[in-house]
N, C-alpha and C positions, 0 to 999 in steps of 0.2 A: 606125251599126250597133250595136244593143243586144243584151243577152242575151235579152231577152224575144222579140225577133224571130229569135233563133237558138237556140231550144230544140230541139236535135236529139237525139232519144232513140229507142230501140227496145226492145221487149219480147222480142225473139227469144232473147237469151241467158238470160233468166229462164225462158222456156218450155223451153229446152234443159235447164236445171238442174232445174227442178221436174218436168218430164214425162218426160225421157229419162235424166238422170243419177242423180237421187235416186229412192228408192222411197218415195213418199208413201202407198202402200197402207195400211200399218199405222196411220198417223195419220188418214187420211180414213175408214178403216174402224172407228176407235175409237168408243166410246160417245158421246164429245163431238161428233164431226163426221159420223157416218154418216148422219144424217138432214138434214144441212145442205149438204155439198159433196162433189163427186166430181171426178175428173180432168178431165172435160169442162167443169167450171166455171172452170178455171184461166185459159183464154184470155180469156173475157169479163171476168173480174175484173181481170186485168192490163191489158187494153186500155182498160177504163173508167177505171182509175186513171191511166193514161198520158194519156188525154183530159182528165181533170180537171187534171193537172199542166200540160199544154200550154195549155189554154183558160182556166183559172181562176187558177192560181198564177203561171205565167210572165209573164203580162202586167203584173202589179203588182210584179215583182221590181225593175224600174228605179226605181219609186217609193221603195222601201226604201233604195236606194243614194243616190238624189238628195235625197230629202226627209228621210231619217233618222228615228229616234225622237228627239223633241225634249223637253227638260226645261223646263217653264215653271211657275213658282210652285208647286213641290212636286208637280206632276203630269207625266205623260209622255204626249205626243201621238204616236200612230203614224199613218202614211199612211192616209187614208180607205179606200183600196182594200184594205188589209190586213184590215179588219173583215169585208167580204163574203167574201173568200177563206177566212179562218179559219173562219167559220161554215159555209161550203159544205163544207169538209173534214169538220167535225164532224158535220154533218147527214147526210152521205152515207156514214157508216161507215168513213171513212179516218183517224179520229182516236182520241179517248180511249175511245169506246164499245167498241173492240176488246179492252179490258182487262176488260170486264164478263163474268164467268164465267157469268152468267145470260142473256146475249144470244146467242140461237141463230144470229144472223147474223155473230157474231165469226169472223174468219178464223184458220186456223192461223198460227203465228208466221212460218213460212218464206214463206208467200204474202203475209201482211201486210207483212213486211219488204221484199219485192220491190216492192210498191205504194208503200211509204214512200220507197224510193230515188228514184222518179220525182218525188215531191213535194219531196224535199230538193234535188234537182238544179234543179228549176224555180224555187224561191224559198228559198234557204238562210237568209235573214233572217226569214222568216215561220215556217219550220218549228219553231224552238225553242218557240214559244208553245204549239202543240198537242202537241209531243213531250214537253215537260216536264210538261204537264198529264196526259198519258197515264201517265207513270212515277209521278207523285205519286198519281194515282187508284189505281194498282196497290198502292202501299204502304198506303193507307187501307183498301183492300179486304182486304188480308192481315192487317194488325195492328190495325186500329181496333176499338173496342168497338162493340156494336150501336148505341148512341146516336150515336157519331161517324159510323158508316157511314150511318145513317139521315139524319143532317143533311147530309152532304157528298157522298156517292157519286153520287147521281142527277145532281146538278148538275155534278159533275166529269166524269162519263162523257159527258154531253151537250155539255160544253164551255162551258156557261153560266157556270160558274166555272172560272177557270184555276188551275193549280197550279205551284209552284216548288220547288226544292231549295236550301235555305239552309245552307251549311256555312261558307264562308270568311269570315274577319274581317280588318279592316284590320291589317296587320302580321303576321298569322298565316300567310297563304298556305296551303300544303298541310299545315301542321302543325296538324291539327285538334285534337289533344290539348290545345293551349294556349288553347282558346276561352275567352272571358270572358263570353259571354252566360249569364245566370242565370235559373233558374226557382224560384219560391217558391210553396208550397202555398196554396190559398185554402180557404174554407169549403165550396165546391162540390166534390164528389168528382170526381177526375180532371182538374180545372181548375187551372191554375197561372198565376201572374203572371209575365210574361216581360219581361226588361230586357236590352238589348244592341244591338249593331250588326253587320250582315253586309254584305259587299261582293262585287262580281262576281256578283250574282244575276241570272241570265238570266230576263227577263220579270218581274223584281221589282216593276215598276210599268208599267202600260199602260192604255190606254183602250178596249181591245177588249171585255173582259168586265166584268160588273157587280161581280164580286168576285174576289179573288186569295187562294188558300189556300197559305200558306207552310209547307212542311214544314221545321221549324227545329230544329237541334241546339242544346241548351243543357244546362247542368249544374244539377241540382237541388241546392239548398242542403244541404250535408253529404255529397254524393256523393264518390266517390273521385276523385283527381286523374288527369290524362291522359285518354286515350280511353276507359279503363275506366269512368269515371263519367258518361259522356254519355248523355243521353236525347233522344228525338225527340218533337216537339210539332206539332200541327196548329194553326197560327196564322192565322186569316183576317184580311184587311184590315178587313172589316166583320163584326161578330159577328152570327150568324144570329138572327132573331127567333123567337118561339114557333111561327110557321107555317113556319119553314124558309126564309124569304126574307131578303133583305139587310136587316140591322138597323142598329145604331148603329156608328159608327166605332170601331175597336178599337185605336186608338193605334199603328197601324203606318204609318209615314210614309217617304217617299222623300227622301233627302238629296241626290240627284243621280244622274246616269248617266255612264258612261264615254264618251269620244269615241274611237271605235275606227277602225282602218285598214280593217276589213271588217265584214260583217254589220251594217251601219249601221241597218237597219230593226229589228233586235232590240235591245231595251233591256237594258242591263247595269247594274243599279242598286245603289246603296248604300241598304240598308233599316235603319231604326231602329225598335226596339221599346220601348214604354213610356216615351217621353220625358216624358209627363204622368202616368206611373204607373198607366195604365189598360189595359195590354195583357194579354190573356189567351190561353191556348192549352190545347188538350186533349192530355194525355199519350197517346202510342201505346204500347200494351203495359203493362207493370208498372213501378212505381217501383223505384229501386235497392234491392237486398237489403241484408242486414245488413253485408255487406262493401263496400257502396257501389258495386257494379257495376250500371251501367245497361244497357239494351238498345238504345240509340240507334244505335251504330255498326253493329251487326249488321243492324239494320233498314235503315239508310241505305244499306248496301252492297248490299242487294237492288236498290235503284234505281240506285245508282252503277254497279254492274257492267252493268246493263241499258243505262245511258246510255253506258258505255264502248263497248259494241258499236254503239250508235246513232251515236256519234261517228266510229268507224272507217268505218262504212257511209256517213255523210255525206261523208267525205273521198273515198270511192270514187265517190259520185254526182257530186261536183264534178269529179273527175279524168275521169270519163266524158264529161261535157258539154264539158269543155275539149278532150278528145281528138276527140270527134265534130266539133267546130267546126274544129279544126286539120286533121283529115283532109280535110274538105270544102274548106277553104281551099287546102290543098296540091294538091288535084286541079284547082283552078281558076286558081291563080296561075301565070302563065307567066313564067319567068325562067331564063336560062342554057341551056347546051347540055350534053348528056351527056358525061361524061368519055370514054366509049368512041366517041363520034362528035362531036368538037369542031367539025367543019365542018357539022354538020347544023343543022336548025332549032331554035329555042328550044322548050323543053318545059315542061310543068307541073312544079313543084318536087317533086311526089310521085315523079318519075322519078329524083331525085338520091339517091345512096347514103346520105348522112347524114340526110336527111329521112326516108327509109324506116327507118333505124335508130331515129330518135327516135319515129316512129309505132309501131314494133314494141315499143320499150321501154314505151310507154304501154299499148298493147293487151295485151301479155302480163301486165303487172302488174295491170291492171284486171280481166282475165279471172280471174286468180288470186285477187285480193281478193274479188271477188263470189262466186266458188265457195266460198271458205273461209267467208265470212260467212253465206251462205244455208245451207250445210251445217251450220253451227253452230246456226242457228235451227231447222233440221230436228231436230237433237239435242234442242233445247229442247222441240219438239213431242213427241218421243218420251218425254222425261222427264216431261212433263205428262199424257200419255195412255196410256202403256204400263202393263199390269198385271203385267209381268215385272220383279221387283225388280232383277235383274241388268242388264237393259237400261237401267233408270232409273239405276242406279249408274254404269254405264260412260258413259252419256250425260252425266250431270252432271259426272263427272270430266274428260271431254274438253272440255266447255264451260269449266270452270275454267282449263284449260291454254290454250285458244284466246283467252280474253277479253283478256289483256294484249297478245297478238300482234295481234289485230284492231284494238284501240285504237291501239297505238303503231306497228306496222309499216305498217298501211294509211294512217295519217295522215302519217307521215314520208315514205314513198315516194309516197303520193298527191300530196303537195305537189311532190315532184320531178317527177312525171309532168306536173303542170300547168305547171311551169317549162319542161319540154321542149315542151309545147304552145305556150307563148309563143315559144320559140325557133323553132318551125316558122314562125310568122308573121313572124319577123324584127322589124324596127322597128315594124311595124304592131301587133304583139302588145303592145308597151309603151304603146300609145296607148289611152286610155279609150274611144275610139270603137268598139273591138273588144272582144268579150266576155271574153277571157282575162285582161285586167288586173283586172277585178272578181273573177273567179273565183279568181285567185291571192291577192288581198287577203282574200277571204272565207274561204278554206281554211286560212289560216295558224293560226287559233285551234285547230284540231282537235288539234294536237300538245300543246296546253296544257290544254284543257278536261278535266274529270273526272279530275284527277290527271295532272300532266305526264308525258311519256313516260319520263322517268328513273324515276319511281315505278312505271310499268308494268314496266320492265326489272328493277327490284329485286324486284317481286312475282314475276316469272317465275323469277329466279335464286334468290331467298331463300325463296320459299314454294312455287311450283308444282314446282320441282325436288325439293323435299323432302316433298311431300304423301304421306301414307301411308308414311312412312319411305323415300321415294324410289320406291315401287312404282308409283305412278300415272304418273309421268313415264317411268319405264323401260318400262312397258307401252305408252305413247304412242309412244315411239321404236321399240319392237319392231314395232309395227303398220306403221310406215313401212318399216322394214327388210324385213319379210316381204313386203310388196307389191312392193318393188323387186326382191328376190331372185326372187320368183315370175315376174316378167315380164322377166328377163334374156333377151336374144335376141328380144324381140318384133319381128316383121317391120317394118322401116322405122323402128324406134325403138331399134335396138341401141346406138348411141352414147349416146343420151340416158339409157338405163337404166344404162349403165356409169358415166356421170358421176354419176348419183344414188347408185350404190353407193359410189363414192369419197366422196361428200358425207356419206353416213351414217357412214362410218368417221371422217371428219374431225370431224363433230359429236360423235360419241362421245368422241373425244380431247379436244375442248373441255370436254365434260361432266366427264371424269375429271380434267383439269388444274385446272379451277376448283375442283372438289371437294377436290383436294389442297391448294390454296391455303387453302381454308376450314379444313381439318383442322389446318393448321400455323399458324393464327392470322393469316393474311394476308388479312383480310376486305376491306381497302381495294382489293385487286386485283379482287374480285368487283364492287365498286362502279365501279371504273375501266373494266371491260370489259362491264358489264351491258347497256348500250345496243347495243353491237356484237353481243353474244350474242343478244339479242332479235331483232335483224335477221337473224342467221344462222339462228335458229329459224324465223322467218318464211319465209326462202328455202327451207328444207328442206321444210316442210309445203306451201308453195305449189308447189314442184317436183313433189311427190308428187301433189297434187290435179290439176295441169295434165296430167300424164302419164295419170292415170286418165281424164280427159276425152278426151285424145287417142286412147287405145285405143278408146273408144266412138265417137269421131268417125271414125276410120279404118274401123270396121265399117259405119257409116252410109254412108260414101262408096262402099264396095263394093256396098252394097245398092241405092242410088239411081242411081248412075252419074253421069258428069261433065256430062251435059246437064241434070240436075235443077237447079231454081232454088235449092235449099238447098246445093248442092255447095260453093260458095265459103264459106258459113258454116262448114262442117265443115273445109274446108281451113284456115280461119283459126284454128280450135281447135288443129289439129295444129301450125300455125306458131307459135302462142303458146307451146305446150309446148316446142317445139324451141328457140325463141329463149331462153326463160326458163332452161331447163336448161343450155343451152350457154353462155349469156352472163352469167347472174346467179348461179346455183347455185355455180359454181366459186369465187365470192367467199368461200364458207364456209372454204375452205382458207386464204385470206389471213387471215381472222379467227383461225384456229387458230395460224398462225405468229405473229401479234401477241400472242395470249394466252400462248403458250409463251415468247415473248421476255421477257415480264413487265417491260417498260419502265415505270418509275415517274417519269419526268421530269415529267409533269403534276402529280404529287403533291409532288415534291421541290423544284420551282422556287420560289424565294422569292416571297412575295406582292408584294413591292416590284417585282420584275421584271415581274409581270403588270400592274401598274398604270402602267408607264412607256409603254405603247402601242407 
C-alpha cells in the first residue's frame, strides 16, 4: 500500500473557507481580477487542481521516495516521472506563472494557495522544484533591472528555467551575517564575479530544467560586515546567450547532495561558485551605499517570508493526507470491543475513545491551520488589490504577525498530528507499506526549513511584539478580545467563549510578564520561553478562528436541516471548535504558569551535565 494509491483529499473545506467564510468580493471585484474570476469560478478551479494532484503528481510520489534524487559525476538525476509532472504543473497555470503580474489568468493568492495545498500533499518531494521557482521569479520581477527581467522572467514564469534561494553556507547555518561568499565588480555594469559555496540548497542541482537561476546572497568587496552589507545576485548555472537562450557554463557546480530521511526526490545540494574564477551574477537592486549597506537581506526576506508561509502550509497538507488515511483506516480496521459493551461484537477502531480523541486532535488542528493560512493569503490579496491605504496597512501588519505563527506552529503541531495518525494505525503505521511512515519522514523538515522554528519564535517575541512601539500587536490582541467579548453567551457555544475569554486574559498576562523581564534586563528568559509563547499565540488565534467558523456552521445547520448531505460537514466544523477550545486552548494557562515561575534550570545547568547523557 503506497501513498500514491492513497491520495485521499477533498476540496470541501477550501470551498467553505473561500465561498462561505471569507468575503472574496473586494478581491474578485478589484481592477486586477474583475475581468478574470468570480465566485462561480472557485469550484472548477479547485476541482481541476485536485484532479491534477491526484492523477499527475501523486502517482510519481513513490518514485521520489524509492529512487531518490541521485548525485552522479557532478550532476543530479531525478526520477523520470518527475519531469513530466513538473512541466504539467507549470504549463497548466499551477506553478510559477501565477507570479506574473501581467498574466490575466493568474489566480488570487487565497485561491492559488488552496490549489497548491493539493499539490504539496500529493508529492512533497516534487513541490519544492516549482515552488522555489515561483518565489525566485517573484523577486526578479520586483527587484530586477529591465535587462535582468527581460533575460530571466519569461523562462522562469514558464518553468523552463528553475529558480532557487541560496543563503546558507557550510558552518554558517542560520547565521547569515557571517557568509563568506564574495562578489567583485566587473567591467560590465551590474555584473559581478561571484566566489563562494552554499549548502542545503533545495533544487540547487537537477535535470528537470535546462537552466537553474540561483538567487544568491553575497558580500560585495568593501561592504559593511554582518547582514547589513549583504547583496543579492541572480546567478544562472548557464550564462544566457545574446538571444536569451542557454549559453555557456557559468562556473556554478554541484559538489554533492544531502542524504535525507525524507523528501528524497527533492535534491538538497552543495553549490560552488567560481571554482575556476568564471562565475558571474547580476546584482538585484543597487550596490551598497557609502555606509556599506546592501539591499540583499531586505530583498531576500520578501521571498523568505513567502516561503515560510508555504512551509507551514505544506506541513498542513501532509498532516491532512495523514489524517485522511488514518480516519479511513480506523473506519475499516476491526479490533477490540467497546468499553461500554465488553461482551459485544468486535468493532472498527474508530469506535474506541482514544482513537476518536486522536482523530479529533488532528482534525481540529488541521481545520485551524488551514483557516489561518488561507485567511492570511486573503489578507495578502487585499494588500495587493485594495485602493484603501488603511485596509492595506492593517492587512500587511496582520500578515507580519501571522507569518512566524504559520511557519512554526503549523509545522510543529502538524508533525504531532502526523505522529497521532501513525498511532491510529498502531504497528502498521510504523511499516513503510503504509503511507504514514513516509509522510512522517517527509514532514520533519518543515520545522527546520526557512529559519528554524526558534528563529520564528524570536521573531514573534522580539520583533512582532514590538512593531510600531507595540501598537501593532496590541491591536491584534484587541481584535481577538473584542470578538470573544461580543460572542459571550452564543447559543450552544457558551462554555467555549468563556474558555476563550480566560485564555485572552492569560495571554495578556504572558505578554506583560515577558515584557517585564525584558525591561529588567532578563533577555535570556524571552529566549527560554519564546517557542512556548509562539505556541500559545498560535492556540489563541486558532481558537478564535475556529469559533468564528463554528458560528457560521451553526447558522448553516439551522438553514439546511439535519437531512441535508452537507449537515455532517458543518457538524464537524462545530466539533473542531469545541474540541480545540476545550482541550488545546487551556494550555495557554499552563504556559503562563511556567513563564511566571521563571525557572532557569535549563540555562544554569553546567554544560558538562548536559554532555553526560
